[in-house]
Structures are given as structure tokens and as C-alpha cells.
DRENLUM-252837 format. One line per 4 residues: their letters; for each residue z, y negated, x of C-alpha. Coordinates in pm, whole numbers. Layout:
% residues N
a	Z Y X ~ ... $
***
This chain:
% residues 498
msef	0 0 0 ~ -81 -351 123 ~ 198 -568 264 ~ 52 -854 55 $
vlem	97 -893 -320 ~ -207 -1120 -323 ~ -501 -1172 -89 ~ -790 -1414 -122 $
kgie	-1070 -1337 124 ~ -1372 -1552 207 ~ -1330 -1770 -102 ~ -1614 -2017 -156 $
kafa	-1653 -2281 -424 ~ -1889 -2577 -463 ~ -1921 -2862 -711 ~ -2257 -3006 -600 $
vpvl	-2101 -3008 -249 ~ -1897 -2727 -88 ~ -1523 -2756 -153 ~ -1402 -2420 -19 $
kgvd	-1591 -2268 274 ~ -1477 -1911 324 ~ -1101 -1953 281 ~ -856 -1665 344 $
fslk	-509 -1685 188 ~ -240 -1413 172 ~ 99 -1396 -1 ~ 381 -1148 66 $
agev	635 -1021 -187 ~ 940 -1245 -217 ~ 782 -1512 3 ~ 762 -1890 -41 $
halv	426 -1986 106 ~ 359 -2360 142 ~ 4 -2481 82 ~ -68 -2829 214 $
ggng	-368 -3047 278 ~ -503 -3396 229 ~ -702 -3532 -63 ~ -1015 -3321 -105 $
agks	-891 -3049 132 ~ -941 -2785 -139 ~ -586 -2670 -216 ~ -604 -2749 -590 $
tlmk	-940 -2572 -618 ~ -804 -2265 -437 ~ -504 -2246 -671 ~ -720 -2294 -979 $
imtg	-930 -1999 -868 ~ -614 -1794 -820 ~ -486 -1887 -1166 ~ -818 -1841 -1347 $
vysk	-895 -2205 -1423 ~ -1206 -2188 -1201 ~ -1420 -1890 -1105 ~ -1507 -1838 -738 $
dagd	-1865 -1858 -608 ~ -1801 -1593 -342 ~ -1519 -1391 -191 ~ -1265 -1135 -308 $
ilin	-921 -1142 -472 ~ -687 -847 -421 ~ -357 -774 -597 ~ -141 -521 -409 $
geav	-448 -421 -210 ~ -670 -359 -513 ~ -974 -581 -582 ~ -945 -764 -917 $
siqs	-1154 -1004 -1122 ~ -982 -1324 -1236 ~ -1212 -1515 -1470 ~ -953 -1683 -1696 $
ihda	-589 -1787 -1726 ~ -542 -1473 -1939 ~ -670 -1258 -1652 ~ -429 -1428 -1410 $
gkyg	-139 -1371 -1651 ~ -233 -1005 -1675 ~ -178 -978 -1298 ~ 150 -1171 -1312 $
iami	19 -1506 -1184 ~ 142 -1832 -1341 ~ 121 -2198 -1244 ~ 399 -2453 -1295 $
fqel	210 -2780 -1323 ~ 330 -3119 -1199 ~ 280 -3258 -1550 ~ 482 -3008 -1751 $
sliq	309 -2817 -2030 ~ 609 -2773 -2260 ~ 578 -2892 -2621 ~ 834 -3171 -2650 $
tmsv	909 -3130 -3025 ~ 991 -2760 -2993 ~ 1313 -2597 -2877 ~ 1359 -2428 -2541 $
aeni	1338 -2082 -2703 ~ 1029 -2176 -2905 ~ 855 -2286 -2586 ~ 951 -1969 -2402 $
flge	808 -1755 -2684 ~ 511 -1981 -2758 ~ 213 -1764 -2851 ~ 434 -1454 -2858 $
evtk	666 -1540 -3147 ~ 883 -1256 -3279 ~ 882 -1206 -3657 ~ 1105 -1020 -3900 $
nglr	1006 -961 -4261 ~ 711 -1195 -4213 ~ 929 -1482 -4083 ~ 1000 -1598 -3730 $
dtay	1313 -1427 -3598 ~ 1474 -1741 -3452 ~ 1807 -1570 -3386 ~ 1644 -1297 -3177 $
mnrr	1428 -1544 -2982 ~ 1731 -1764 -2909 ~ 1931 -1461 -2796 ~ 1649 -1327 -2575 $
akev	1578 -1674 -2432 ~ 1947 -1712 -2343 ~ 1934 -1383 -2154 ~ 1635 -1506 -1953 $
ldnl	1799 -1843 -1882 ~ 2134 -1688 -1788 ~ 1960 -1441 -1556 ~ 1809 -1737 -1371 $
ginv	2132 -1939 -1372 ~ 1984 -2208 -1599 ~ 2258 -2363 -1810 ~ 2087 -2489 -2126 $
dpgt	2119 -2404 -2496 ~ 1795 -2229 -2604 ~ 1808 -2423 -2932 ~ 1785 -2760 -2754 $
vvss	1473 -2964 -2830 ~ 1275 -3006 -2505 ~ 1230 -3385 -2549 ~ 1607 -3427 -2495 $
lsvg	1601 -3249 -2157 ~ 1581 -3416 -1817 ~ 1264 -3368 -1613 ~ 1452 -3135 -1382 $
msqm	1578 -2912 -1662 ~ 1230 -2910 -1822 ~ 1099 -2779 -1490 ~ 1357 -2499 -1496 $
veia	1258 -2405 -1851 ~ 891 -2397 -1749 ~ 976 -2154 -1470 ~ 1190 -1945 -1707 $
kavs	898 -1930 -1949 ~ 671 -1791 -1675 ~ 930 -1541 -1552 ~ 994 -1421 -1909 $
knak	627 -1322 -1921 ~ 679 -1106 -1611 ~ 515 -1349 -1369 ~ 549 -1215 -1014 $
ilvl	349 -1491 -847 ~ 436 -1854 -924 ~ 236 -2156 -810 ~ 465 -2461 -796 $
dept	262 -2785 -793 ~ 467 -3080 -658 ~ 780 -2939 -827 ~ 1022 -3207 -700 $
asls	800 -3513 -752 ~ 1010 -3642 -1045 ~ 1345 -3478 -970 ~ 1673 -3632 -860 $
dset	1846 -3504 -547 ~ 2083 -3283 -750 ~ 1795 -3145 -960 ~ 1602 -3069 -642 $
ehlf	1897 -2875 -501 ~ 1922 -2680 -829 ~ 1550 -2600 -807 ~ 1588 -2480 -448 $
klia	1872 -2250 -557 ~ 1651 -2111 -835 ~ 1370 -2053 -585 ~ 1609 -1866 -356 $
dlke	1724 -1650 -651 ~ 1363 -1575 -748 ~ 1289 -1469 -388 ~ 1579 -1225 -408 $
kgvs	1422 -1082 -724 ~ 1094 -1029 -538 ~ 900 -1316 -698 ~ 640 -1470 -464 $
mvyi	573 -1844 -473 ~ 301 -2078 -354 ~ 468 -2415 -295 ~ 247 -2725 -302 $
shrm	417 -3047 -194 ~ 348 -3369 -5 ~ 712 -3378 107 ~ 697 -3219 449 $
neil	1073 -3204 505 ~ 1105 -2998 186 ~ 842 -2755 307 ~ 1018 -2709 639 $
kiad	1339 -2640 447 ~ 1223 -2412 165 ~ 910 -2228 283 ~ 872 -1909 485 $
siti	503 -1950 566 ~ 256 -2237 564 ~ -120 -2264 523 ~ -289 -2596 599 $
lrdg	-630 -2673 452 ~ -860 -2942 589 ~ -1208 -3012 453 ~ -1234 -2678 275 $
viah	-1135 -2454 567 ~ -807 -2319 703 ~ -678 -2545 979 ~ -361 -2340 1037 $
tgsv	-163 -2055 886 ~ 160 -1902 1012 ~ 538 -1898 995 ~ 720 -2222 917 $
kdid	958 -2141 1206 ~ 670 -2197 1449 ~ 569 -2545 1333 ~ 717 -2894 1305 $
ldki	626 -3215 1123 ~ 410 -3354 1402 ~ 205 -3034 1422 ~ 159 -3028 1042 $
imhm	28 -3384 1050 ~ -202 -3301 1342 ~ -352 -3003 1158 ~ -388 -3200 832 $
lgdn	-545 -3511 976 ~ -728 -3371 1275 ~ -672 -3689 1476 ~ -393 -3919 1594 $
rgnr	-330 -4097 1265 ~ 7 -3926 1245 ~ 144 -4181 1492 ~ 154 -4429 1204 $
fhwv	478 -4257 1104 ~ 642 -4363 1428 ~ 833 -4690 1415 ~ 721 -4973 1641 $
erey	926 -5292 1646 ~ 731 -5565 1467 ~ 714 -5931 1555 ~ 813 -6181 1287 $
nkea	1017 -6501 1299 ~ 1377 -6396 1244 ~ 1486 -6761 1266 ~ 1249 -6884 994 $
pdll	1394 -7017 667 ~ 1440 -6745 406 ~ 1138 -6665 193 ~ 1364 -6503 -68 $
tveh	1736 -6554 -123 ~ 1928 -6356 -384 ~ 2287 -6470 -444 ~ 2547 -6286 -654 $
mkin	2288 -6132 -886 ~ 2438 -5945 -1182 ~ 2217 -5688 -1353 ~ 2463 -5477 -1554 $
dklt	2825 -5362 -1544 ~ 2755 -5154 -1234 ~ 2537 -5397 -1036 ~ 2748 -5712 -1049 $
disf	2719 -5885 -713 ~ 2392 -5832 -527 ~ 2318 -6074 -242 ~ 2051 -6049 29 $
slkp	1772 -6247 193 ~ 1418 -6182 314 ~ 1223 -6358 590 ~ 847 -6424 580 $
geil	671 -6124 735 ~ 978 -5900 709 ~ 977 -5548 563 ~ 1320 -5494 406 $
gfag	1407 -5142 290 ~ 1660 -5029 32 ~ 1829 -4693 95 ~ 2071 -4516 -134 $
lmgs	2138 -4213 -346 ~ 1972 -4170 -686 ~ 2134 -4418 -927 ~ 2260 -4650 -653 $
grte	2065 -4945 -800 ~ 1751 -4970 -585 ~ 1496 -4964 -868 ~ 1711 -5190 -1090 $
ilet	1706 -5467 -826 ~ 1327 -5466 -804 ~ 1284 -5450 -1182 ~ 1519 -5745 -1229 $
lfgi	1331 -5956 -976 ~ 1012 -5866 -1163 ~ 1155 -5970 -1500 ~ 1159 -5620 -1651 $
rkml	1539 -5633 -1668 ~ 1740 -5939 -1765 ~ 1943 -6102 -1490 ~ 2293 -6165 -1628 $
ggtv	2413 -6389 -1348 ~ 2345 -6525 -1000 ~ 2053 -6715 -849 ~ 1713 -6631 -699 $
king	1547 -6875 -459 ~ 1193 -6877 -321 ~ 1158 -7087 -6 ~ 1496 -7243 -84 $
apvs	1408 -7351 -440 ~ 1579 -7178 -738 ~ 1345 -6995 -976 ~ 1404 -6878 -1332 $
irnt	1287 -6525 -1407 ~ 1303 -6456 -1781 ~ 1008 -6215 -1795 ~ 732 -6066 -1581 $
rdsi	514 -6371 -1634 ~ 780 -6591 -1473 ~ 813 -6343 -1185 ~ 440 -6330 -1114 $
ksgf	421 -6712 -1132 ~ 708 -6729 -880 ~ 511 -6511 -637 ~ 641 -6157 -699 $
alip	441 -5837 -740 ~ 578 -5489 -816 ~ 424 -5153 -733 ~ 624 -4937 -980 $
edrr	773 -4594 -919 ~ 559 -4418 -1182 ~ 203 -4536 -1122 ~ 59 -4320 -1401 $
kqgl	286 -4462 -1673 ~ 364 -4810 -1541 ~ 94 -4898 -1291 ~ -235 -4783 -1441 $
vlih	-432 -4747 -1764 ~ -561 -4398 -1696 ~ -851 -4404 -1944 ~ -989 -4723 -1787 $
svke	-1208 -4760 -1480 ~ -1117 -4849 -1123 ~ -1254 -5199 -1186 ~ -1070 -5251 -1516 $
nail	-739 -5154 -1355 ~ -793 -5365 -1043 ~ -869 -5685 -1236 ~ -605 -5642 -1508 $
pkit	-339 -5891 -1385 ~ -610 -6144 -1293 ~ -820 -6112 -1607 ~ -747 -6464 -1734 $
kltr	-855 -6619 -1403 ~ -1178 -6417 -1411 ~ -1264 -6522 -1766 ~ -1525 -6789 -1835 $
gilv	-1488 -6893 -2196 ~ -1442 -6561 -2376 ~ -1631 -6346 -2124 ~ -1525 -6195 -1793 $
dekt	-1723 -6316 -1491 ~ -1852 -5967 -1415 ~ -2026 -6063 -1092 ~ -1710 -6212 -940 $
adhm	-1500 -5921 -1068 ~ -1740 -5662 -925 ~ -1742 -5836 -587 ~ -1360 -5853 -578 $
veen	-1310 -5486 -668 ~ -1583 -5364 -433 ~ -1403 -5554 -157 ~ -1073 -5388 -260 $
vrnl	-1234 -5045 -239 ~ -1387 -5120 100 ~ -1079 -5285 257 ~ -831 -5024 133 $
gvvt	-1053 -4723 199 ~ -1048 -4607 -164 ~ -1250 -4286 -206 ~ -1447 -4318 -530 $
dgih	-1803 -4273 -656 ~ -1796 -4634 -772 ~ -1584 -4906 -929 ~ -1677 -4791 -1281 $
krin	-1534 -4440 -1235 ~ -1238 -4360 -1462 ~ -925 -4394 -1254 ~ -762 -4070 -1373 $
llsg	-1039 -3885 -1188 ~ -924 -4026 -851 ~ -665 -3855 -630 ~ -305 -3975 -639 $
gnqq	-341 -4160 -309 ~ -652 -4346 -422 ~ -491 -4432 -755 ~ -198 -4581 -566 $
kivv	-430 -4792 -351 ~ -576 -4945 -667 ~ -225 -5025 -795 ~ -162 -5205 -464 $
akwl	-503 -5375 -479 ~ -456 -5518 -827 ~ -138 -5695 -720 ~ -274 -5809 -384 $
nmqp	-553 -5975 -584 ~ -283 -6203 -730 ~ -195 -6316 -375 ~ 183 -6272 -412 $
eiim	437 -6409 -168 ~ 667 -6108 -208 ~ 541 -5756 -276 ~ 794 -5499 -398 $
ldep	718 -5127 -368 ~ 921 -4859 -546 ~ 852 -4508 -406 ~ 493 -4611 -322 $
tagv	394 -4280 -161 ~ 541 -4044 -422 ~ 300 -3760 -497 ~ 35 -3857 -241 $
diga	-75 -3652 58 ~ 29 -3728 413 ~ -303 -3888 504 ~ -277 -4130 211 $
kaei	87 -4197 304 ~ -20 -4302 652 ~ -285 -4533 504 ~ -41 -4690 257 $
ieli	217 -4746 533 ~ -51 -4910 747 ~ -152 -5130 451 ~ 208 -5244 397 $
rrva	232 -5341 764 ~ -89 -5544 733 ~ 47 -5726 428 ~ 367 -5815 616 $
degk	168 -5923 925 ~ -1 -6183 702 ~ 340 -6341 641 ~ 419 -6184 305 $
gvlf	768 -6056 237 ~ 803 -5685 152 ~ 1084 -5510 -38 ~ 1048 -5134 6 $
vsse	1231 -4857 -182 ~ 1187 -4493 -82 ~ 1390 -4175 -114 ~ 1217 -4043 196 $
ltel	1422 -4161 491 ~ 1136 -4077 728 ~ 929 -4350 558 ~ 1210 -4605 563 $
maic	1261 -4535 931 ~ 888 -4563 1005 ~ 814 -4890 830 ~ 1120 -5111 777 $
drii	1246 -5389 1002 ~ 1583 -5388 831 ~ 1746 -5150 582 ~ 2002 -5240 317 $
vlyd	2226 -4950 213 ~ 2337 -4933 -151 ~ 2619 -4719 -282 ~ 2713 -4701 -650 $
grii	2571 -5045 -729 ~ 2704 -5225 -421 ~ 2544 -5333 -95 ~ 2764 -5174 171 $
rsls	2555 -5224 486 ~ 2260 -5412 629 ~ 2117 -5229 931 ~ 1860 -5349 1182 $
rkdi	1606 -5070 1228 ~ 1626 -5092 1605 ~ 1997 -5007 1585 ~ 1935 -4681 1397 $
kaee	1881 -4409 1658 ~ 1818 -4112 1429 ~ 1746 -4032 1065 ~ 2081 -3850 1046 $
elqy	2259 -4184 1100 ~ 2088 -4332 795 ~ 2152 -4015 593 ~ 2521 -4042 681 $
aiqq	2530 -4414 596 ~ 2395 -4377 242 ~ 2661 -4120 156 ~ 2958 -4321 279 $
dk	3140 -4556 39 ~ 3250 -4809 302 $
***
């Protein structure tokens, strides 16, 4: 019998142009196998072939050493393969048990046997250590718990191979730890997992093996024990762009008058006394645990939340921020944490999204000056390296990294004085992360002020000139980046209430 529960050999797939060019991928029983690669590398296509969403053009798929044909999601399910998507597929108005039994409802005397399904669902959940009432309506669950239920649903259908697509993208630190425990338990039960994530530190922590795709071919495959972050980046990018993640002390005038001064800002009962300043050309980071107040500060400065007290000054002059219009007029721009819900209109084009905040300035009478708008957006695409067939392409068809570049572009078009970024690289590949970091540096080099929030300490360490540490709604430290010798120091600082 084969040592692999699944083998994909010589897989080829083309959509007008080749996407996969003879890819080999193997998965052992009870293994977590990380699959990484940049935008367009082919990892999503490979997984969709494995799970029956796409059919392969060439190659073979073997389950436990036997050749199989996977032409549909039903075929994949028959062989115990299931995918846990980044955007969860649970029906929000149904209960946990109803979702677990969806399509396989149990009936008694012609009626659904709710009691049995609740009892059976509880057994599945308890077996996986998931503490949730099976009668709970899914819409009331946290994102993290919804993810657990999605996994339980797959396992209840005897899935032996799970594909986890960016499973921690929307999870808190505690939810991520719970997920990791569940993954460890599933490994013990012999379940094999393909783990797709842009968070390299997670991969190094949770995975046993790693396969790196670049331009439709395997750039590297092997044990996670034999690789580090720098080598992963090298294999993914194929050049020296990985050095963008290394901090280099930037030059800006530390003696210049403050561009932004926040004094005793009160946001709610928890965030009651927030004070800090920002110099022109400075990149100021905010570090802290989930719920420490990082996002709330940015949203208040952008007028999304009401400021209950304190003052905000731009170039020494007080400004009143009652709404987002006031904030934009004062010179602020915000790249929000959830680009898909807050930053973009997904059914609109690249152009329509890029011009949205500036639409009134591009309007002549009642019509948009299309020529000027086209020129501006084409320049955005060119300057930011956005990969798209054209400015009229619907933005939901772009990769996450390219979508994020358009979110940045639309606010840069407003020529803000202060650009605020909340988790700007969440859900984008490492190549796009490097490009976004480089873009932020360019913005700061032009004299703009940057406020930067990230849960990834590696990013904060790579880009920020100074880092403010928040704990439970209070600023407890302000650290110069050059004084932080290692990431562990920053990790320690954000967990200490003093």
C-alpha cells in the first residue's frame, strides 16, 4: 500500500495560457502539508482539481495508491476530500445541526428528526472538542466558531483529506489557537490536511511538510524542519525581493513640527485617554493584542466612530471630525481591515472603485470626465503594478493583493496628508506583501504621515520607524524601532500591562 493517501502526478491545466505545468503533489496520512505560492502560482487551481471544482487537462490522481477520476465535488466527497473555504459556506439562518446535516437530513414519520440530528451533531462536535450548542443559529456564532462548525461538517461526512484555505484570516489570536488544537486533534485521528496560508510564521508552526509553487511549477517541496522564512520567500519570489522585509532605518525630520497631534482622545469607556503624535514622513505602528484598541483609534480619526473627548490637530491647528467627510477634508485616508466589505464594491470595475472617493471632482456637470478618470486609473495600475486585463475588469476577479492595491490607489488619488492602514496585507501573498510594504515606504518618503496597524509583528518590525504598544485600551509604551533588537521583545511588550 502507498505511503501517501493522495498523489497528484504531472497535473496540467490551462485557461488560454498554462496555469499548471506538470505539477506533482503528495499527501501522507495524518500530515499537515502547507501549500504556498504567489498570485497566479497555481495553488488554487491545483486544489480545485483535487476537490473536483475543475477537471485536469493531463496527469493522474491516486488515492491510497489507486488511480481515481475526480470530475466533480461529489466525486471528491466520495474519496473523503473536502475543502474549507476562506469565505464560509454555512447557511446563516440555519442551526449548527441543520448545517451539519444539510442535504442529508434525517426524517421520522415523514418529518425531520430534529432531536436525532441535534444529538448526532453534538456527538460530532464533542468528539472534536468544539463547545457549541447544535441548536444555535449560525449567524450568532463568531467567525472562529463558524470555521470549527465547517470543519465538523466535513468530518461528519467522513472526510479524510481537508483543504484549509486561509483558515485564520479572520480569526482572533484565541480562535487561532483553538483551530491549531483542533488541527492537532485531527492529525491524531489520521486526518490529512492541506494548509493554504499567506502567514508564513503559522506555516512554520503548524505544518509538517511544505510545497511551494511558482509560475505553475514546483519550486520546492520538503519537510518544514528543513526550511526557514528567508528560504520560503526566495523560492516564492525567485529573486531578492524578500529583502524588503528587512528593516532599514529611514531618514525623516524627527525635529519637524508634528503633522498630527492627538491629545486625550476618548472613544468609549475603555479607550479614554489616547495621546500620541506623528511627524511628516514617519511610519508609526500600533501593536497590541486583539481588542486593545488599535482599529478603534483609526476609525475614530476617520470619523466612523464618534470622538467623545480630546483634541486632534493637523499641523498644529485643531480639526473637528464629526464624520468621514470631515476626516477626508482634514487630510486623512483609511485603508480598512476588511477590504471586501469596507474597501471595495466587488461588482464594480477596477476603474469605478479607484475613482469612487474622487467622483465629485471628476464630474463635469452631471457626467464623469471619462478621459481624465481613465488616465488617472491607468496611471494607478501602472505605478502600483496592479495585475489586471484592464481598468474595466470587475474587481472581484482580481487577486487579493491586486484588490488591496486598488484600495490604496483610490485613497492616494485624494492626496491625503495622513494615510492609515489597518491590517493592509491580510490575505495577500508574500510577493504582494513586499510590494505593499514598498509602496507604504514610498508614500512616507514623499512626506506623508503613516499610521500602520498589523497583527503580524514581522511586518511592524520591517516597516515602522516607531511602534506604540496598546494594552486594554491604554498606550503603555512608545518604542523606537532601532531600539527593538528582536521580534520577541515586541511580543513580550504587547503582553505586559506596564
